[in-house]
C-alpha positions in Angstrom: -156.8 96.4 97.1 -158.1 93.5 99.2 -156.6 91.3 101.6 -157.6 88.0 102.9 -156.6 86.2 106.2 -155.3 83.0 106.9 -155.6 81.9 110.6 -153.9 78.9 112.3 -155.7 78.2 115.6 -156.2 75.8 118.4 -157.9 78.2 120.8 -161.5 77.5 122.0 -164.4 79.5 120.3 -164.7 82.3 123.0 -161.0 83.1 122.8 -161.1 83.3 119.0 -164.3 85.5 119.0 -162.6 89.0 119.3 -159.9 88.4 116.4 -162.5 86.8 114.1 -165.2 89.4 114.7 -162.8 92.2 114.1 -161.5 90.9 111.0 -164.8 89.7 109.7 -166.4 93.1 110.5 -163.9 94.9 108.2 -165.5 93.0 105.4 -162.7 90.7 104.5 -162.7 87.0 104.2 -160.9 84.7 106.7 -159.7 81.3 106.0 -159.6 79.4 109.4 -157.7 76.1 110.2 -158.5 74.8 113.7 -156.3 72.1 115.0 -158.2 68.7 114.8 -156.3 67.7 117.8 -158.4 70.1 120.0 -161.5 68.2 119.6 -163.5 71.4 119.1 -166.6 71.4 117.1 -165.8 74.1 114.5 -169.7 74.8 114.1 -169.6 76.3 117.6 -167.1 78.9 116.2 -169.4 80.3 113.5 -172.3 80.1 115.7 -170.5 82.1 118.5 -169.8 85.1 116.1 -172.0 88.4 116.3 -171.3 90.0 112.8 -172.8 92.9 111.0 -174.7 92.5 107.6 -171.6 93.6 105.5 -169.3 91.2 107.2 -166.8 89.0 105.2 -167.0 85.4 105.1 -165.6 82.6 107.4 -164.2 79.7 105.5 -163.3 76.5 107.4 -160.2 74.6 106.1 -159.8 70.9 106.0 -158.4 70.0 109.5 -155.3 68.2 110.3 -154.0 67.2 113.7 -151.1 69.9 114.1 -147.9 68.8 115.9 -145.0 71.3 116.5 -142.2 70.9 114.2 -143.8 68.7 111.7 -145.1 69.2 108.3 -148.7 69.2 109.7 -148.5 73.0 110.4 -147.5 73.8 106.8 -150.3 71.4 105.6 -152.8 73.3 107.7 -151.5 76.5 106.1 -151.8 75.0 102.6 -155.4 73.8 103.4 -156.2 77.4 103.9 -154.8 78.6 100.7 -156.4 75.7 98.7 -159.7 76.7 100.4 -159.3 80.3 99.1 -158.8 78.9 95.6 -161.7 76.6 95.8 -164.1 79.5 97.0 -162.8 81.7 94.1 -161.6 84.2 96.7 -160.8 87.6 95.1 -158.2 88.7 97.8 -154.9 90.5 96.4 -152.8 89.3 99.5 -153.1 86.7 102.0 -151.8 87.6 105.6 -151.0 84.7 107.8 -152.0 84.9 111.6 -152.1 82.7 114.7 -155.1 82.5 117.1 -153.1 84.7 119.5 -152.6 87.7 117.1 -154.8 90.8 117.3 -155.0 93.7 115.0 -153.6 97.1 116.2 -154.5 99.2 113.1 -157.5 99.2 110.9 -157.6 96.5 107.9 -158.2 99.5 105.5 -154.9 101.2 106.6 -153.1 98.0 105.9 -154.7 97.8 102.5 -153.6 101.4 101.7 -150.3 100.6 102.7 -150.0 97.4 100.5 -151.6 99.0 97.5 -148.8 100.3 95.5 -145.9 97.9 97.0 -146.3 94.8 94.7 -144.2 92.7 97.0 -144.2 89.9 99.3 -143.5 90.4 103.0 -141.6 87.2 104.2 -138.2 86.7 105.6 -136.0 84.7 103.1 -132.4 84.1 104.5 -130.1 82.0 102.2 -129.6 79.3 104.7 -126.9 77.5 102.7 -124.8 80.7 102.8 -125.9 82.3 106.2 -126.4 80.9 109.9 -130.2 81.8 110.8 -130.6 79.5 113.6 -129.1 80.8 116.8 -129.3 77.6 118.8 -129.6 73.9 117.4 -129.4 72.3 113.8 -129.9 74.2 110.7 -128.8 72.1 107.5 -129.7 68.9 109.3 -133.3 70.1 109.1 -133.7 69.3 105.5 -130.6 67.3 104.6 -131.5 64.5 107.2 -134.8 62.4 107.4 -136.9 63.2 110.3 -139.2 60.4 111.5 -139.5 61.4 115.3 -140.6 64.5 117.0 -137.9 66.2 119.2 -140.5 67.2 121.9 -142.2 64.0 122.5 -139.4 61.4 121.3 -136.1 63.2 122.0 -133.9 60.2 122.5 -135.2 58.5 119.1 -134.8 62.1 117.4 -131.3 62.5 118.5 -130.2 58.9 117.9 -131.7 58.9 114.3 -129.8 61.9 113.5 -126.6 60.5 114.7 -127.2 57.2 112.6 -127.8 59.0 109.5 -124.7 61.3 110.0 -122.7 58.1 110.5 -124.1 56.6 107.3 -123.4 59.9 105.4 -127.0 60.6 104.6 -127.3 64.1 103.0 -130.4 65.1 101.3 -130.9 67.7 98.3 -133.8 70.0 98.0 -136.0 69.0 95.2 -136.0 71.0 91.9 -132.2 72.2 92.8 -133.8 74.8 95.1 -131.7 76.6 97.5 -132.7 76.7 101.1 -134.0 79.6 102.7 -135.2 80.2 106.3 -137.1 82.9 108.2 -140.1 83.6 110.5 -143.2 81.5 110.0 -145.4 84.8 109.6 -145.8 86.3 106.3 -148.0 88.3 103.9 -148.1 87.1 100.3 -149.4 88.1 97.0 -152.3 86.3 95.4 -150.0 85.6 92.4 -147.1 84.2 94.7 -149.5 81.9 96.5 -150.8 80.6 93.0 -147.2 79.8 91.9 -146.6 78.0 95.0 -149.8 75.7 94.7 -149.1 75.2 91.0 -145.5 74.0 91.7 -146.9 71.5 94.3 -149.6 70.3 92.0 -147.0 69.6 89.2 -144.2 68.3 91.4 -145.7 66.0 94.3 -142.3 64.9 95.4 -141.9 68.4 96.8 -144.4 67.7 99.5 -143.0 64.2 100.0 -139.6 65.7 100.7 -140.8 68.4 103.2 -142.8 65.9 105.0 -139.5 64.6 106.2 -138.0 67.9 107.4 -137.9 69.4 110.7 -139.7 72.8 111.6 -140.7 73.2 107.8 -142.7 76.3 108.7 -139.6 78.2 108.9 -138.4 76.6 105.7 -141.0 75.6 103.1 -142.8 78.8 102.2 -139.5 80.7 102.8 -137.8 78.5 100.2 -140.5 78.5 97.7 -140.6 82.4 97.8 -136.8 82.6 97.7 -136.6 80.4 94.5 -139.7 81.5 92.8 -139.9 85.3 93.4 -137.2 87.9 92.2 -135.3 89.4 95.3 -136.4 92.9 94.4 -139.9 91.7 95.0 -139.2 90.2 98.6 -139.3 92.4 101.7 -138.2 90.8 104.9 -139.8 93.4 107.3 -142.5 91.8 109.2 -146.1 93.2 109.2 -146.8 91.5 112.6 -144.8 92.4 115.9 -143.5 89.4 117.7 -140.4 89.4 120.1 -138.8 86.9 122.4 -136.5 87.5 125.5 -133.1 86.0 125.8 -134.6 82.6 127.0 -136.5 82.4 123.8 -139.9 83.1 125.6 -142.4 85.1 123.6 -143.6 88.7 124.7 -147.2 88.5 125.8 -149.6 91.4 125.9 -152.0 92.2 128.8 -154.6 94.8 129.3 -152.2 97.5 130.4 -150.4 97.2 127.2 -153.0 99.2 125.2 -151.4 102.6 125.2 -148.2 101.0 124.0 -150.2 99.1 121.1 -151.9 102.3 120.1 -148.4 103.5 119.2 -147.4 100.3 117.5 -145.8 100.7 113.8 -146.8 97.2 112.8 -150.3 96.1 111.9 -150.7 93.0 114.1 -149.0 91.8 117.4 -148.6 88.3 118.9 -149.1 87.0 121.4 -152.1 88.7 123.1 -153.1 86.8 126.4 -156.5 85.1 126.4 -156.9 86.5 129.9 -156.7 89.9 128.5 -160.3 90.2 127.7 -160.6 94.0 127.8 -157.5 94.5 125.7 -158.8 92.0 123.0 -162.1 93.8 122.9 -160.4 97.0 122.3 -158.2 95.8 119.6 -161.1 94.1 117.8 -162.8 97.4 117.4 -159.8 98.7 115.7 -159.9 96.3 112.6 -163.2 97.6 110.9 -162.5 101.3 111.5 -161.8 103.5 108.5 -158.5 105.5 108.6 -160.2 108.7 109.5 -162.0 107.0 112.4 -158.7 105.5 113.6 -157.1 109.0 113.4 -159.9 110.4 115.5 -159.3 107.8 118.2 -155.7 108.5 118.3 -156.5 112.3 118.6 -158.7 111.7 121.6 -156.6 109.1 123.6 -155.4 111.5 126.1 -155.5 109.2 129.0 -153.6 106.5 127.0 -151.0 108.9 125.8 -150.3 110.0 129.3 -150.1 106.4 130.4 -147.6 105.8 127.6 -145.5 108.5 128.5 -145.4 107.4 131.9 -144.5 103.9 130.9 -141.8 105.1 128.6 -140.1 107.0 131.5 -140.5 103.8 133.7 -138.8 101.8 131.2 -136.1 104.4 130.6 -135.4 104.6 134.4 -135.4 100.7 134.5 -133.1 100.5 131.4 -130.7 103.1 133.1 -130.3 101.1 136.3 -130.6 97.6 134.7 -126.9 97.0 135.1 -127.7 97.1 138.9 -130.2 94.4 138.9 -129.7 91.3 140.9 -129.9 89.1 137.9 -127.4 91.2 136.1 -124.9 91.4 139.0 -124.9 87.6 139.0 -123.2 87.5 135.6 -119.4 87.2 135.5 -117.3 90.1 136.9 -116.1 91.3 133.7 -119.3 91.9 132.2 -120.8 93.5 135.3 -117.8 95.8 135.8 -118.0 97.0 132.2 -121.6 97.7 132.7 -121.3 100.1 135.5 -122.2 103.5 134.4 -119.5 105.4 136.3 -115.9 106.5 135.7 -113.3 105.2 138.1 -110.0 106.5 139.1 -107.9 103.6 140.9 -104.8 104.9 142.7 -102.3 102.0 142.9 -99.4 101.7 145.2 -97.7 100.4 148.4 -96.6 103.8 149.9 -99.7 104.5 152.2 -98.8 108.3 152.7 -98.6 109.1 149.1 -102.0 107.4 148.2 -103.6 109.2 151.0 -102.5 112.4 149.8 -103.5 111.8 146.3 -107.0 110.7 147.4 -107.3 113.8 149.6 -106.7 115.8 146.5 -109.5 114.1 144.5 -111.6 114.4 147.3 -111.5 118.2 146.9 -113.8 117.9 143.8 -117.5 117.8 144.1 -118.2 115.3 141.6 -116.0 112.5 143.0 -116.7 109.7 145.6 -113.4 108.9 147.3 -112.5 105.8 149.4 -109.3 104.1 150.6 -108.4 100.6 149.8 -112.0 99.2 149.4 -110.5 95.5 149.2 -107.9 95.7 151.8 -107.5 92.4 154.0 -107.8 94.2 157.3 -110.3 97.0 156.6 -112.9 98.2 154.0 -111.7 101.5 152.8 -108.3 101.4 154.7 -106.0 104.3 154.3 -108.6 107.1 153.7 -111.5 108.2 156.1 -113.5 110.2 153.5 -117.2 111.3 154.0 -118.5 109.7 150.8 -121.4 106.9 151.2 -120.3 103.6 152.1 -122.6 100.5 151.3 -121.0 98.2 154.1 -119.3 98.5 157.3 -115.5 98.9 157.3 -115.2 95.7 159.2 -117.0 93.6 156.4 -113.7 92.6 154.7 -114.7 89.3 153.6 -118.0 90.5 152.1 -116.2 93.2 150.3 -113.7 91.1 148.7 -116.1 88.3 147.8 -118.7 90.6 146.1 -116.3 93.5 145.2 -117.7 94.1 141.8 -121.3 94.5 143.5 -119.6 96.8 146.1 -118.5 99.1 143.3 -122.0 98.8 141.6 -123.8 100.0 144.7 -121.5 103.0 145.3 -122.1 104.1 141.6 -125.9 103.3 142.0 -126.2 105.4 145.1 -123.6 108.1 143.8 -124.8 108.7 140.4 -123.0 111.1 138.1 -119.8 110.9 140.3 -116.4 109.6 139.6 -115.5 106.6 142.1 -112.0 107.2 143.2 -110.3 104.5 145.5 -107.0 103.0 146.0 -105.6 99.5 146.0 -102.4 97.9 147.4 -100.6 94.7 147.6 -103.4 92.6 146.2 -104.1 95.1 143.4 -103.5 92.7 140.7 -106.3 90.5 141.4 -108.8 93.5 140.9 -106.8 95.1 138.0 -107.2 91.9 136.1 -110.7 92.8 135.6 -110.9 96.6 136.0 -108.5 96.9 133.0 -111.1 95.9 130.6 -113.4 98.8 131.5 -112.7 101.7 129.2 -113.8 104.5 131.6 -111.2 103.4 134.4 -108.2 105.4 134.9 -105.4 103.3 136.6 -103.0 105.8 138.2 -99.7 105.3 139.7 -98.6 108.1 141.8 -94.7 109.0 142.0 -92.6 111.1 144.3 -90.0 113.4 143.0 -88.5 114.1 146.4 -87.2 110.6 147.3 -84.2 110.7 149.5 -82.6 107.5 148.2 -83.2 103.8 147.2 -84.4 102.4 150.3 -86.1 99.2 150.8 -89.6 100.6 150.9 -89.1 102.6 147.5 -87.6 99.5 145.9 -90.7 97.5 146.8 -92.9 100.3 145.4 -91.0 100.1 142.3 -91.3 96.4 141.8 -95.0 96.5 142.7 -95.4 99.1 139.9 -93.4 97.0 137.5 -96.3 94.2 138.1 -99.0 96.7 137.3 -97.2 97.8 134.2 -96.8 94.4 133.1 -100.4 93.3 133.7 -102.1 96.2 131.9 -99.9 96.2 128.5 -103.2 94.7 127.4 -106.1 96.6 128.3 -109.1 99.0 127.6 -108.6 101.3 130.5 -106.6 104.4 130.6 -103.2 104.4 132.4 -101.1 107.3 134.0 -98.1 107.8 136.0 -98.3 111.3 137.8 -96.2 113.1 140.3 -98.1 114.2 143.6 -97.0 117.8 142.9 -98.6 117.8 139.4 -101.8 116.3 140.7 -102.2 119.1 143.5 -101.7 121.8 140.7 -104.4 120.3 138.5 -106.8 120.0 141.4 -106.3 123.6 142.3 -106.8 124.8 138.8 -110.0 122.6 138.3 -111.4 124.4 141.6 -110.3 127.9 140.7 -111.8 127.4 137.1 -114.9 125.5 138.5 -113.9 122.5 136.1 -115.0 119.0 137.2 -113.0 115.8 137.4 -112.6 115.5 133.7 -110.1 118.4 133.8 -107.9 116.0 135.8 -108.6 112.9 133.5 -107.5 114.9 130.6 -104.2 116.2 132.3 -103.6 112.5 133.1 -104.2 111.4 129.7 -102.1 114.2 128.2 -99.1 113.8 130.6 -99.1 109.9 129.8 -98.8 110.6 126.0 -95.5 112.6 126.8 -94.1 110.0 128.8 -94.5 106.8 127.0 -92.4 103.7 127.9 -90.0 102.7 124.9 -91.9 99.3 124.6 -94.4 97.2 126.5 -93.4 93.8 127.3 -95.5 90.9 125.9 -95.1 87.2 125.1 -94.2 88.0 121.5 -92.1 91.3 122.1 -88.5 91.9 122.1 -87.8 92.0 125.7 -84.5 93.7 125.3 -85.9 96.9 123.8 -86.8 98.4 127.2 -83.5 97.4 128.8 -81.6 99.2 125.7 -83.6 102.3 126.3 -82.8 102.7 130.0 -80.8 106.0 129.8 -78.4 105.1 132.4 -75.0 102.9 132.8 -75.1 100.0 135.0 -72.2 98.5 136.9 -73.2 95.1 138.6 -70.9 93.6 141.1 -71.5 89.8 141.5 -70.1 88.7 144.8 -71.2 86.0 147.1 -68.9 86.9 150.1 -69.1 89.9 152.2 -65.4 90.4 152.4 -65.3 90.9 148.6 -68.4 93.2 148.7 -66.9 95.3 151.4 -63.6 95.9 149.5 -65.6 96.6 146.3 -67.5 99.5 148.3 -64.1 100.8 149.7 -62.8 100.9 146.1 -65.9 102.7 144.6 -65.8 105.2 147.5 -62.1 105.9 146.8 -62.4 106.0 143.0 -65.7 107.7 142.6 -67.0 108.8 145.9 -69.8 106.7 145.1 -71.3 103.6 146.9 -72.8 100.3 145.8 -76.6 99.7 146.2 -76.8 96.3 147.9 -80.7 95.7 147.7 -81.5 96.4 144.1 -82.2 92.7 143.2 -83.3 91.3 146.6 -87.1 92.5 145.9 -87.2 90.4 142.8 -88.4 86.9 143.5 -86.3 84.1 142.4 -89.0 82.7 140.3 -90.0 85.9 138.5 -89.7 85.0 134.8 -92.1 87.5 133.7 -89.4 90.1 132.8 -91.6 92.7 134.2 -88.9 93.7 136.5 -87.2 95.5 133.7 -89.7 98.4 134.4 -88.6 98.1 138.2 -84.9 98.6 137.1 -85.9 101.7 134.7 -87.5 103.4 137.6 -84.3 102.7 140.0 -82.0 103.9 137.3 -84.4 107.2 136.8 -84.2 107.9 140.6 -80.3 107.1 140.9 -79.7 109.5 138.0 -81.5 112.3 139.6 -79.0 111.7 142.7 -75.8 110.6 141.1 -73.0 112.7 139.6 -72.1 110.1 137.0 -75.4 108.9 135.7 -74.4 105.2 136.6 -76.0 102.9 138.9 -73.6 100.7 141.1 -75.3 97.6 142.4 -74.4 94.4 144.1 -75.9 91.0 142.7 -75.7 87.9 144.7 -74.9 84.5 143.0 -78.5 83.3 143.4 -79.5 86.4 141.1 -77.2 85.8 138.1 -80.0 84.6 136.0 -81.3 88.1 135.6 -78.4 88.6 133.5 -80.0 86.3 130.8 -81.5 89.4 129.4 -79.4 92.3 131.0 -76.4 90.9 129.2 -77.6 92.3 125.9 -77.3 96.0 127.2 -74.5 97.9 125.8 -73.9 100.1 128.7 -73.8 97.3 131.3 -70.6 96.3 133.0 -70.5 93.1 135.0 -67.7 92.7 137.6 -67.3 89.2 139.1 -65.5 89.4 142.5 -64.0 86.1 143.4 -62.6 85.1 146.7 -59.0 83.9 147.1 -59.5 83.6 150.9 -60.9 80.2 151.9 -61.0 81.4 155.5 -63.2 84.2 154.3 -65.4 81.9 152.6 -65.6 79.8 155.5 -66.7 82.9 157.6 -69.3 83.5 155.2 -70.8 80.0 155.5 -73.9 79.6 157.7 -77.1 77.6 158.0 -79.8 78.6 155.4 -83.5 77.6 155.1 -82.9 75.7 151.9 -79.9 73.9 153.1 -76.1 74.9 152.9 -74.6 71.6 152.3 -73.9 72.4 148.5 -71.9 75.5 149.5 -69.8 73.2 152.0 -68.9 70.8 149.1 -67.9 73.7 147.0 -65.6 75.1 149.6 -64.2 71.6 150.1 -63.6 71.1 146.3 -62.6 74.6 145.4 -65.3 74.7 142.8 -67.0 77.9 141.9 -70.3 77.3 140.3 -71.3 80.9 140.1 -68.2 81.8 138.3 -68.9 78.9 135.9 -72.5 80.0 135.3 -71.4 83.5 134.7 -68.8 82.5 132.3 -71.7 80.5 130.3 -74.0 83.5 130.2 -71.3 86.0 129.1 -70.1 83.7 126.3 -72.7 85.8 124.1 -73.3 89.1 125.2 -73.4 93.1 124.3 -72.2 94.2 128.0 -68.6 94.4 129.5 -67.4 91.6 131.6 -64.7 91.6 134.0 -63.7 88.7 136.5 -61.1 89.9 139.4 -60.3 88.5 142.8 -61.0 90.7 145.9 -57.4 91.1 146.3 -56.8 92.6 142.9 -59.6 95.4 142.5 -57.1 98.0 141.5 -56.4 96.2 138.2 -59.9 97.2 137.1 -59.9 100.8 138.1 -59.3 102.3 134.8 -61.7 100.0 133.1 -64.7 101.1 135.5 -63.7 104.7 135.4 -63.6 104.6 131.7 -66.9 102.9 131.4 -68.5 105.7 133.4 -66.8 108.4 131.4 -64.5 109.6 134.2 -61.0 110.8 133.8 -59.1 108.8 136.2 -56.8 112.0 137.1 -60.0 113.8 138.2 -60.5 114.3 141.9 -63.7 112.5 142.9 -66.5 114.8 144.3 -68.1 113.9 147.6 -71.3 112.0 147.1 -73.4 110.6 149.8 -72.7 106.9 150.2 -75.6 104.4 149.0 -76.6 101.7 151.3 
């Protein structure tokens, strides 16, 4: 087994010296093409070499001026291969290298590895079935004519392609070949090289075709091998190490990379810096070594091994903290937050006392870093004065809100291994929009099972939670609703059993699985399923005048010792068309059921809120009662100045029209609910219907129940 080397170079003789001397000292022949555009006298290259008597021969191929992206680079390679034929070289393989490559293992070790393979090492991706180019043109490289170089004549290059596309130009590869693409660097068998050269001699039209292709060094040899050689005799694994960063800039090796290169599993690397003279000289000495000599070198390279271990540790530490680097944090909020290597528990709510108590429970655990509302508009970390490390001052509100994702990153970086626990308040939706896509975030809504009634703060809390529920219907994060007493119990157990915060997270997940909502609302979801699943009867009194509402309250107190909740629908904005208030109504019904004898919610709805019945009307266990007003004097007494104007109401009083009743009648034409219309003077006429609806025997004596407000 013998290998010959094909080198394409433009470097000066002194820079090529280590590569050439190393390969030639191994006793193998080198076929060099030196770019004619450099003006270098190639005789200087040969005269600069210091070689042993058993060295191989250096052959200089016919020179062409090489232009990046053009046929000239393939022509230079073919000239080297033809020089090998001309000199009757007896190499079994030809290895293509650049002037910036260097060996990292002995040539004899390479030859032993290739001895029994019988394959060509070249990347050949079927470019007609696969996308190989990450950016830029692919099929256009061969389907269109290329007369201009993109680097030096970009405007002409682009205009030429656009014109050909407009004219419908679409060239086919000669000989019905299928286009293949891949890396320029290969190692081919002698028999494969002979087939390629023989095809070119027999079909001169092939070379004429490729002269007008773009970047043919990634197309020509790959297509030749892909069409001439069976697939089972082609291996895509490169024998030369080369890599690029995300900007397409190649990795360059320097003097301090020698320990890494001793551990390299490929046979060559590129690019080695020409300023790394020490490194190039060390690598040059590897090429002519025997395999045993190389093993001995590795065995005695303790200093390099220790340096490599240290480098591996540094890179590992760097990798572990790479998410926190400035260049990474400048990316979009979504990607940066997802990269933060810390679990987060986000306690959401408007009720400050309950949030503070929940945060205090989490703070009892050793592996948590607990904060209040980090992004509050008045104070960073408002609502909880814990002792966890804080990266900014509490007064830096604008900074915290503007760079909130970096604030979380700083906490995670300085509190490694800890779960970050913090709260969010009225502006929570803005941050949850991003946080919900982080898989190790737990969004927690803390409930209170000791509510005294449906007061306004509780109703606002429920509506806030409904907005959160609606937002996180699509998410990667975990979501839990938990009662404060349960959280206290889990924390106490975790402390007693010496468990970490994972125990709490598991309990949150387990509890949520047992309390699944009947449905999650989405644009394509049947919005009525949740309403139907609310396990409570609803009686809604639609009344625009205070007199009628007061009479209804008196009637309900007399019939059922129950009151009518007057603020249920007031917390829902008029322009809320998301339907997430259905969650809110489910919470209201749940609390009312705990406090009501009849498992029925009696609520007032003003005329401006009747559009909410658009979906509510399809609930079977809903009764809508319209309370009309026969007393014009009462309507006049209810009339007042309003921010949005009240002249329309004045005209309605004058004309005797009732637009609310008209709209209700339109909505109730199709429904599943019950609908009653009665004047405030004839409420007694519906007593039997109301009692029957809530499953109360009209003859029963009503029990005393506290009035709802």
